[in-house]
N, C-alpha and C positions, 0 to 999 in steps of 0.2 A: 691532308692527313696521310701519313705513310702507310704502305701496305705491310702485310705480314706482321701484324701485332697480335700477340696471343696472350691471353690472361687466364688465370685459374680463379674461378669464383669460389672462395672458401667461406664467405659470409655475406649476408644482406644488410646493407645500411640504408635505412629508409629516409634519413634526413640528409639530403645532398647539400653541401656547402660549397660556395665558390672558393677556388684556390685551395681546396683541401688537399692534404698530402696523400699521394698514392704511390705505390711501388712501381717502378719501371725497371725492366731488365735490359741489360746490354751484353753483347757477346764478350766472352772471355778473350783476353789477349793471346791466350794459347790456342792455336789452331788445332792442336791434337786432342783437346778436351771437348767432348760433346756437350758439356754443361755450360751454364752461363753464370755470370756474377750479377749482383743486383745493386742498383743505386736508387736513391729516393729523389723525387723531383716535385715541383709545384705544377699541378695540372689544372688549368681553368675548366670550369663546368661546361663551356661551350663545345669542347672536343669530346664528342660522345659517339660510341658505337653501340649496337645492341645485338643480342642474340637470344636464342631460346634458353630458358632456365626452368627445367622441370626435374623432379626427382628421378624419373625414368631415364631421361637423357643424360643426366649427370652420372648415373650409375653405369650407363652403357659406354660413355666416353671417358671414364675414369676421371671425371671432373674437369676436363678441358673443353674449351670451346674451339671448334675447328674453324679455320679461316673462312671456309666457304659458307658458314652459317652466320657470318658477321655482316652487319649492315653498316656501311660507311656513308656519311653525308659529304661526298667529295665535291669540292667546288662550292660548298655552302658557306655563306658568311659566318664568321665566328660568333655573331650575336644571334644566330638562328635558334639558340636555346635560351633566350632571355627568360627571366622569371615571368614576364607577361605572357609569352607564348606558351609556357608550361601550363598556365592556368586555363588555356583554351584547348587543351588536348582532349581527344576522344577517350571515353572510359567505358565503351560498350563491351569490349572484350574482357573476359574473365580469366584468360590464360596468364601464366606466370612467366611470360617472356620478359627479359630484363635487358637494360642497356648497360654497357660497360664503359667506365671512364677511361679514356685513352690519352696518351701523350701526343705531342706534335713533332717529336724528333723524327727526321726522315731517314735515319740510318737503317740498314738492313738488319733483320733479326733472325735468330735461329728458328728452325721449324718447330712445331709443337711436339713432335716426337723426340726432340732433343732436350726438351725442357724438363727439368726435374724439380726446380724450385717452385714454390707455390705462394705467390704474393697475395695479399688481401686487397681487394678493389671494391669500389662502390658500384652497385647495380641499380637500375630502375627499369620499370616495365616499358616495353616498346610502345604500348598503347598510350603512354604518357608523352610520347614524342610528337612533334607537330605534324599534322596530316597534310599540310601544304607543301611538304617536302617529299618528292617521289622517292620511294625506296628503290634500291638497286639489287638487292639480294632476296630471293625467295626463301623464306624461313622453313619451307617444307623440303625442297630438294636442293637448294643452293644455287640454282640457275638465276639468270637475270629476272628481277621482278618487274611486273608491268604496273604495279600499283597495289592499293589495299583492296583485297577481295575477301568478303565475308569476315571483315574486321582484322585481317592479318596481311602483312606484306607477302605477296605470292606472285608466281608467274601465271600466265593464262592456262598452261597445261594443268597445273595443280588445281587451279580454280575450277576448270571444267571437269576434272576427274572427281573432285569432291562433290560437285553438284550432281553429276550423273549417278554416282554411287549412292547418294542419299535418296534421290528421287526414285531410283530403280531398286533400292534396298538390296544392293548386291552384297554378297558375303564372300570373303576371300580367306585363304589359309596360307600361312607362311611355312615354308619347308625348313627354315633355319631357326625356328623357335622365336620369331619376332625380333631378331637381332640384325636384320639386314642393314639398317642404318648405322649399326655399330661396326660391322665387319667388312662391309662392301665399300668400294670407292664410290665417289659421288656419281660417276657416270652410270653405275649399275644399280644404284639404290632403288630407283623408281621402277625397276623391272619387277620388284615384288610389290604387287598391288595391295596386299594385306598390310605390309609395313608402311606403305605410302599413305594409305587411308588412316591408319593409326596415328601416323605423324600429323596428318591434317587435323585430326581431332585434338591431338596432344598440344599443338601450337595454338589452338583456340579458334579454329574456323567455326563460324556461327551458322548453324543450319537455318536459324530463324531469319537470316538475311537473304536467303534464297528466294528469288522472285519466280513464282510459278502459278499456273491456274489450277494445279492439282490441290486436292484437300489433303493436308498433311496430318490430320487428326488421327488417322488410322495407320500412319507410317511408324512402325516400331523402331526403325533405325533412328528416325528423327527424334522420337521420344527418348531413346537411350542416350543420344548425344546431349539433348537438353538437360536431362537429369545429371549427367556427368558435369556439365557446365555449372549447374547449381551447386554441386558439391565442391567444385573447384573454386567457385566464388566465395563460399564459406571459408575455405582454407586460406584464400588470399586475404580476406577480411581479418582472419586471425593473425596472419603475418603482419599486416599493416597496423594492427592494434593489439599488442600482446595481451593475452587473457588476464594476466596479473594486473596490468595497468588498467585494462577495461573494467575489471572487477572493482579496483580501487576507485576509479572515477565514478562508477555507478553507485558505490557505497557512499561516496562523498555527496553525490547529488541527492541520494535518498535521505541522507542525514540533514542536508540543508533544507530540503522540502519538509522534513519532519519538524525541524526547528521553526520554520516559517509557520507551519500549521499550529505549532505549540504557542507561538507568540500571538497569532491571530485568535486562538481560543482564549488565551488569558486577557487579551484586549477586549474581546466580547464580554467576558465575565466581569471585567472591571466596569464596563458600561452599565451592566446590571447593578453593580454595587453603587455606582454613582447615582443612578436613577432611584434606587430604593432609598438612599440617604435623603434625597430631595423630594420624595413622594409624600403622600398623605398617610402612609403607613406609620402609625404611632401607637404601638401597643402599650398598655399600662405595665410598668415594671413588675408589679406584684402579682400579675396574672400569668406571666410567662412561665414561671417555675424555675427549676434548677437547670444547671448545665446538662445533666443527663436527660431531663425532660425535653430540652431543645434538640439534643442529638438524636432523640428517638423519633423525631418528626421529619417530614420532607422539608427540603430547603425552601425558605420563603423568598428566595431571589426571583422565583417565577412570578411573583406579584408585581415586580417592577414595571412590566409592560402593561399591566391592567389598571394601575393606579395613576391618578393625576398628580402633578406637582403640588407641593404644599403652597397654599395661597398666602399672600401678605408677607412674603419673605423678600428682603431681609426684615427682621423684626426691628421695632424701634429700640433705641438704647434703653438700658436698664434705668428705671426712675432714680433720680438723684435722691439722696437721703441726708437727713440732718441728724447727726449722732445724738443730739440733745433731745430729739423727739421720739426715738424708738430704740429698742435693743434687739428686736427680732423682726424678720419680715412678716411674721404672722400678726404683728401689732400694727402693721402699716397696710391699710386696705389697697392702696395703689400697687404696692410691691406684691401683695398677695395675689391680686388679680393678674399681674404680669406673670407670676410664677405658675399660675394655673391656666394660662392661655392654651387653647387647644392646638394652636399653631407652633407651640414650643415643644421641643423634644429634650429629654434628659440624655445628653449626648454620651456620657460615659456608658450608660446602660445600652443605649441604642446602637452605638458603634461596636460595642462588644458583641451584641446580638447579630449584627450584620456580618461581623468577622466570623462568627461561628457558622452562619449560613453559607458564607463564602467557602469555608473549609470543607463543608459537606458536599461540595460540587466536584471535588477531585476524585479521579478514578482510584488512585492508590488508597484513599481513605477507606473505601469499601473492601479493600483487601485485609484490613486490620480487624482484629477482634474488638468487641465492645469496650473492653477495658483500655486497650491501646488507643482507641479513638478518643476516649475520655481524657486519657493522660496527655496525649498530644495536643488536643485543642485547648485543654485547660492551661497548658504551659505557654503555648505560642500565641494565643489570641490577643493578649495585651500588646505584644510586639507588632503583630500585624495591624492591630487597630491604630497604633501610633504611626506606623508607616502610612496608612491611609489618610489619617488626619493631617500628617505633615506634608504629604504630597499635594493634597488639594489646597492647602494653605500656601505652599511654595509656588504653585502655578498662578496664583493671584498676586504673587510678589509680596506676601505678608512675611513679617519677621517672627511671628508666633502662630500658634494654632488659631484658626478662624473656622467656625462651624458653617455649614451651608446656610444657616439662618442669619449669619452675620455676627453672632455672639462669640465671645472669647471666654475660655475657662477662667482667666484671671479676673475678669469683670464679675463673674458669677459669685466669686468668693470674697470680694473686697469688703462687703458689709459684715462678713462673719468675723473679721478681725476685731471689730468694735463690739462684738457681743460681750455682755457683761461677765458671762461665766467662762470666757476663754482665757487661758493663761498664756504665759510667754511661750511655752513649748508648743502650744497649739498654733499660735501665730507664726512661729518659725517653720512649722510644718507647711503652712500654706505659702510661705515665702519660697521654700524649696520647690514647691509644686509649680510656682510661676516660672522659675528657671527651667523646669523640666520641659515645658512646652516649646521652648525656643531652640533647644539643642538639636533636635531632630531636623527641624526646618533649616537650621544653619548648615547641617551636614549635606542636605540635598542641594542647597544653593551652592555649596562649595564644589560639588561634583557637577552641577548644572545637569542634573539627571533628566533624561527624556522619558516619555510614557512607556516605551517598550522596556527600557531598563528598569523602570519602577515595577512593572507587573512581574518581571522575572525576579527582581529582588524580593518582592513580597512572597512569591511562590517558594523561593529558596528559604526564606525565613520561616515559612510554614513547615517546611520539610526538615525539622530538627531531629536528627536521629540520635543525638547525644543525651537525650533525656534519660535519667537513670532508671525511672520506673517502667520504661518500655520493655516488652518482652524481646527476646533475641530475634524472633521471627518478625515482629513488628518493626524493630530497628532496621533490619535488612531491607524491608520494603520501603521504608521512608528514605533510607540512604540511597537506594536506587533512583527514587524520584528526585531527590536532591541533586544527584549527579547529572541527571537528565536536564534539569533546569539550569544548572551551573554551566553545562556544556553549551546550552543554547545562548546563555548570556555571553560566554566567551566567544562563540561564533559571531554574535552580534557586534561585539567590540572589535573583533578582528576585521569584520567587514566594514565597519564605520571608520576605524582609526588606523588600520593596517598593522603589520607585525611590529613596527617600532613603538607605537603608543598603545596598541590594543591591550596587551597583557597588563600594563600599568593601570590602564583604565579599569580593567576587570578587577584588579586587586583593590582599587580605590572604591569601586561600587560595593564590593563585598565587605569592606571595612565599615560600611554603614550599618551592617548587622550588629557589630560590636557596640555601636552607639545605641541601637534599639535594645539590646540585651541590658546594657547598663541603665538606661532610662526606665525600662520595665521594672527592674529591681528597685529603683528609686521610687517609682510610682506605687509599688506594693508597700513600701515602707511608709509613704505618705498616707496611703489609705488606712494602714494599720493604726497609725497615730491618730488619724481623724476619728476612727471608730472608738478608740480608747478614750478620746476626749469629747465624745458625743454629748451635747448638752442635755441635761435632764429636763423633762417636760413635767412640771408640777401638776398633779391631779390627773394626769393622762398616762396611759400605758406607753411604753417605749415604741417607737416606730418599728415596724417589722423590717427585717433585713431583706435586701434584694438578693435573692438566692444566686442568680446568675453572676452578679458582680462578686459576691463573696466566694463562690466556687473558683473563679478565675484568680482573684486576688490572693487566695490562700495557697496557690500552687508553690 
């Protein structure tokens, strides 16, 4: 590497790339001009020199690095700065000494006093240079270095001076205002001990590396230097990772962690839902009361851990019937016994009840007033129930709704078509209902939805802020919750499918909500027709309505 190369450091680039372009200057062809012209060249990363880079020194030297403060690795193989060696460098020093990328052209250069142009070059800390290469320049005084002393390249004189000053707690005063290293030539700089010691501290000499039998706990000078090093380390860390980027990365990590916790919470909640559906919990529909009654009580999902699974599931098939022998299940003792089995649940009522209990576990629900709670749950419960029934049918590879006890809604109503009092309209109603139970399952199969996607989809379905009867305050709260779960779903899809497919997957999953809304509307119409065509029981009062079902179906 040629001598007399001088560069001006006008910015710091922390990501060094091999063969990156740097400015190199060459003397002007005119000998009368003290200035130089500039050309651009390719400089390999291996050709490196270093010098001190601190705010104080830059201000004192007008931004130029003097040649006697440069370190050259003369005679070192060009691969001495391979990427592997850079990873093994010492990082104990917190000083901001930097290495300067230099060219390899051996032509003579003008002195720094003649340089007016200010090229941009790449710098890196000298503490990142390999320590198996002996330095040749002391970064304190500029004399020949004897090695690394107290974490910095230095001569024996500066090493001894720093050690004695710290141990003896000597204090010096500069008569030139602390500018001796700025205005004095190299030979006279060390004559000012105050500036020399300040320089030792400035370049990063580490007092904790001093080996001594003395107790340094009471050494005030030692404490002062250590505190300065801590502050310097914080500054360097800020330079190495810009605050804006660090803040952004921290926010992203926090968001990802929040999304993970959110999904874990929903997965745990879904375990409770699944257990309660399969448990012995089987309340009588007429004893539960209305939707407002259920909302006024604590969530029953806590019962899931305390109850046993329902025995004797799956249930045996519905008994076959002969249309010529009966017109109603009440007239057939076998079918009547099956209908009143204690192991059988009325799934429309029960799954609506479980869905209401599910909604009551969300934090945002308790930020709503009583009327908004009622309005929200009344409208979305049927859609969330369909999502639950469809998912647990989909994971057992069924093509239609299959309840945990093995029964299907279609089978429950086949015999009703043959009832003597049912007209054509009533039978068409149940035909439409049979198709209703297949569409949601088909949509989930189409997307091949996973459990994490399902729990987020159901939470987003629950957070419907577009309901007209909601208050403005309630709508805002629900919308905030919806956005939160939608962001979590989007993050999940991006993590699983990447930027190319993730957004499309996200849209496809959200499209399932439209299917749920459409089928919920169809389900309400089917229920209305069924109630209008309810068979008359001669000599008996009409059956009481199930208030919970009616409240939700009337939304």
